[in-house]
N, C-alpha and C positions, 0 to 999 in steps of 0.2 A: 504494500500500500504506500502511496505517496506520502513522504514526510513533509507535512506542511503545518506551520503553527496555526492554531485555531483562530487567532486574531487577524491573520493575514487576509486583507481584502483582495480577492481574486475574481475578476469578471467572469461570468458564466461562459462567455465565448472563448476564453483562453483555453489552449490545449496544453496541458501539463502532463508529461509522461509519469506513470506511477513510480518509476525509479528515481525521479528527480527529487532533490532536497531543497526545500524552500525555507529560508531563514525567517525567524519571527519578525513580524512587522513589515514584511515586504508588501508592496502594492503592485498588482499585476493588472494591466488594463485590457481593453478589448483586443481580441484577435492575436494576442501574444502566443508564441509557441516556445515551450521549453522542452528540449529533447531528453532522451534517456540518459540517466546518470549525471546530468548537469547539477551544479550546486550553486545556490544563491545564498550569500551571507545575509545577516539580519538587516532589515530596514532599507532594502533596495527598492528602486522604483523602475518598473519596466513599462514604458508607454506603449500606446496602441501599435500593434503590428510588429513588435520586436521579435526577432528570432534568435534563440540561444541554442547552439548546436550540441550534439551528444558529448557529454563529458566536460563541457566548458565549465570553468570555475570562476565565479564572480564573488569578490570580497564584500565586506560590509559597507553599507552607506553608499552604494554606487547608484548612479542615475543613467539609464539608457533610454534615449528618446525615440520618438516615433520611427518605426520601420528600419531601425538599425539592424544589421545582420552580423552576428558574431559566430563565425564558424569554428568548429573544433580543430585543433586542441587549444584554443585561446585561454589565457589566464589574465584576469583583471584583479589587481590587488584592491585594497580598501580605498574608498573615496574617489573612484574613477568616474568621470563624466564622459558619456558618449553621445554625440549630437545626432540629430535626426538623419536617417538614411545613410549613416556611416557604414562602411563595409570592412570587415576583417577577412582577408582571403586565407586559404589553407592549402593550396596546391601549387607547387613550384612549376609543374609542367602539365597544365590542364589540357586534356583532349577528350572529345566525345567518342572517338573511334581509335582503333589500333592502326598501325601502318597498312595492314591489309584491308582496311575498311570495315572490319567487324566491330560491333559495339564494344566499347571498353567497359569492363566490369566496374561497378560502383566501388567495390572494395580494392580495386587495383590502382590505388593512389598512394603516393608518398606524402602523407599529410605533414604539414609544418604549421606552426602556430605564431600568433602575435601575443606578446606579453606586454601588459600595460602596468607600470609600477604605480605605487601609491600617489593619489592626488592628481594624476595627470588628466588632461582634457583633450578629447578628440572632437574636433569641430564637425558641424553638419556636412554631410556629403563627402567627408574625407574618406580616402581608401588607403588602408594599411596592407601592404603587400608582404605577406609572410615569406620567410621567417624574419622577424625583427622584434626589437624591444623598444618601447617608449619609456623614457626615464621618469623618475619621480618628479611630480609637479610640472612636467613639461606641458607645452601647449601646441597642439597641432591645429593649424588654422582651418577654417571651413574650406572645403573643396580641395585641400592639399592631397597629393598622392605621395605616400611615404614609402620609400624603397630601401632606406637604410636606418640603422639604429638611431634613436634620438636621445641625446644626453639629458641628464637631470636638469630641470629648470630651463631647457631650451625652448625657444619659440621658433617653429618651423612653418614655412609658407611656400606655396607654389607647386609646380609640376615640372620635375620632381621636387619634393619638399627640400628646402634649404634653410639653415638657421639664419634668422634675421635679427635675433636679439635674445635677451634673457628675461624670464618672468619669475616672480617670487611665488610663495604659497598663496598669496591673495589672487594670483592670476593676472595682475597688472605688470606692465613692463618695469624692469628695474632701472633706477637712475644711476648713470655712470658717475663715479666720484674721482676717477683717475687712478693710475697705477694698479689697474686690475680690480679695483674695488667697486662694488655696487650696493645700492640701498633700496629696499622696498619702500615706496612712498606711502603705503598703508600701514604696515606693521613696524617699520623702522629696522627690520632685520637686515643684517649686513652679510654680504657674500663676497667671495674672492674668486677670480678667474685665473686659472693656471693651465697652460698647455691645452687650451680649448675646452676645458671643463670648469664647471662652476660648483663651488661648495659653499654651504652656509656656515658662517663663522660661529 
């Protein structure tokens, strides 16, 4: 039987596999599909039409907006935001047929995943091409196509996505103070850039 907290509001139109684990306090809207053995941490929000693939793991307090597609074997850590219609791919060499023209078996795939670290944001209509990792508190702009790993706190934009700056845990761009030092205009947190990576002091 499906492991769902009694208090979790799940729309009747949602399709939740009996083997899925739904954390306490999750909100699951209309037409959501959560596949077999997927796991949602507590207090996640899955908006209308979200698809969560088999075995996908979603941490606590994540928000996944309308019609986002999270294919297996993706992993989302705590506090991840996924914008509307974002897509996480899972096949390095997708084909519908074999070289001889016969249909390719569904299970004849070399699945690879997208890992999204704590607090990161994936903008609406962004496409994350597996395998890759989105770093902690990073920000992927709407419409970006991500083909390479994204460092912690990086803001990436475009096709293909490239780093255009740094963001703090508030999600706003950091203010450059010189000598590789950056400050969050909201929290006052200080960061240091070394060798193309940013760390919080």
